C-alpha positions, 0 to 999 in steps of 0.5 A: 500499500502506498502512504495514503492507504496506509493512513487511511487503514490506521484510522479506519482499522485502529482505535484513535482517541482524537475521533472516538474519545474513551473507547480508544483508550488502551491502558497497558504496556503489554501490546506495545512490549508484543509489537516492539518484541516482534521489531526487535525492540528498537527503543533499546538501541539508543538514549532516550529522554521521556517527557511527561507532564499536564502542560507543557510536555509538547514545548518541553519535548521540542525545547530539549531536541532544539538544544540537543540538534544544536550541540551536533546531535541527530535527534528523534522526536516522537510527540502527539497530537498532530496539528496538519500532517500524521508525519508530524508525530515523528522526527528526526532532526525536525524532519517529519517521518518519511511517508515512504516508510510509513506505508512500508511499515504498515505494509510490512506489519499488517498482519501483525496489526491484524492479529494483535489489535493495538491502539492508533497510538500503541502503533504510532509509538512502536513506528516511532522507536523502530524509525529511530533505531533505523535512523540511528538516532545519538538520542530520542525524545519521547513525550508521554501520551496520557498519564504515564504509568500506563502509557504506551511510552512507558516501555522505555529506560531514559537516561532522564525523565522530565514530569513538568506539572500536575493540573486537571485533565483527563480526569476519568482516566487519570483520576479526580485529585492532583495527588492521584493524577501525580501519581499517574504521571510518576509512573515514568520515574524509573529505577536510577534514573533521575527525574526533573520535576519543571516546578514545585506545586504544592507539598501534596502533589510534591510528596507524590513525586518524592515518595516514588524516587524514593522507591526507584532510588531515582535522584529528583531535582525540582527546575524552580528549585535550581532556577529562578527563570524571569520574564523581561521582555517580549520585541520582534517576536522573542520573548527575553529571560533571565536565568539564574541559578539559586543555589549560587545565587548567580545569574547564569543566562542574562539575556536569554531569547526564546522564539515560544513567546507564551508567558508559561514558558518560564516554567517550563525553561527551568525544567529544561535547563535542570534536564540539560544539567542532567544529561551532560552529566550522562555523557552529552556534550552541550555547552551554554551556547548551544542553549543559547543558539537553540532556544531562539530557533525552537520552531525552525529547528523542531517544527513546532506549532501552535504554541502562542503562535502569532498567525495573523496582524493588523488585526493581530491573530494568536492561537494557542493549543492550551485545553484544560483550566490550567492552561488556558488559565495562563494563555487567557490573561497574557491575551487580555494584556494584549492593549486592543479596541476589542478582544475576540475569541474564536473558540471550540471545544471536545464534548467530553470535556468538562468545560463550565470551570474553563469558561468561567476563565473568560471575560464577559467583556470579549466578543465570541465565535463559537465553533467546532473541531472537525472530529467525532469528539466535537462538541457541537458550536450550539451546544457551546454557544448555550454552556457559555451563555451560561457563563454571561459570554455571548457570540454567534455559531460556526460550523468551522474554525476557519469561518469563525475566524473569517467572521471575527476578522471582518468585524474587527478593526486594525487594532483589535487582536483575536484568540484561537483555541480551546482545543488541539484539533480547532488550532490544527484546522487553521489554513492560516497555521 
């Protein structure tokens, strides 16, 4: 089969979470281990870095990839979900997997796929491991899909585990309290493998991570207790940061520029810098100059899109893939801080997410355009309009994000600004991205 036939087969044959939600969720590692065993356990052929957490794990993974690439390493990067093309999930030095490799992999392994009936995610993880082995990468950065303990990616033993933070998301799978969710995230902590927690949140969550680290005799570092990172300014598409070593009471980076300009990245950077320090102890040669050169070029080096990305001028248009309370709780204040004649919001969500609290984050003074993602999990835009009205938000209804954005632009003057988001899948369908 060719690439399109292979993709059609995967999406039609295997349960896909982005389309059917809970029915596609298949916790456990047995099937992934079985597939990888058939493939010769390719995940054991190169060092890995495992990145989990509720928010920020994608940005963290891409920043680490950019730094290692700049230091001269051949870097595999596995992330999910994709925005435009399936091939975005599996990259080497920022270049997506070859379509021909996808077609061949599916064709050669079709009998195993039919017999084992893996989920879409399980097969994609196995494909990534195999591709990175065939490409002879020096290191691969593997982003957790959901949770950690039972996530398909959790068959690796990395040189470092990174957990960004813990907040409420996918509570029907991971638990309805932060300690329960933290316990699932802590499942990626391995025996004698250092773990970096990007931010210390509170004693309740910290105690879960610390207990897991003790059990596995894993050195534990809190990025926010190793570095203090302060945003200094935004200009010309970059965020300038100062990073200070807390113990040494000295500035490590005086004017660090980052092309990911969401304010929340200051927290992620603490984890990234701490992880780099740990990675160095594993034998990787990474200089401070590699960090300074990589961070202004993360998007170019790795292909990252959709994180506080400016996609329009006059009026300003920003999109962001934040899709839960904590994520949107960071992006909406930043958007509201932009001086504008009017703040307009193009919003869409999936139906299996509790959005009652999320909608309370949005200001009643905003102008709203409600839409829906084009998958089976979509919350109908009429239902979103009704839910928003209960939170004091009024707006018109559109079936498609691009129609909604076009309407927002048509209503705008040059000094307005527009936010597009609510769901990763809404952002993915933007033609301007």
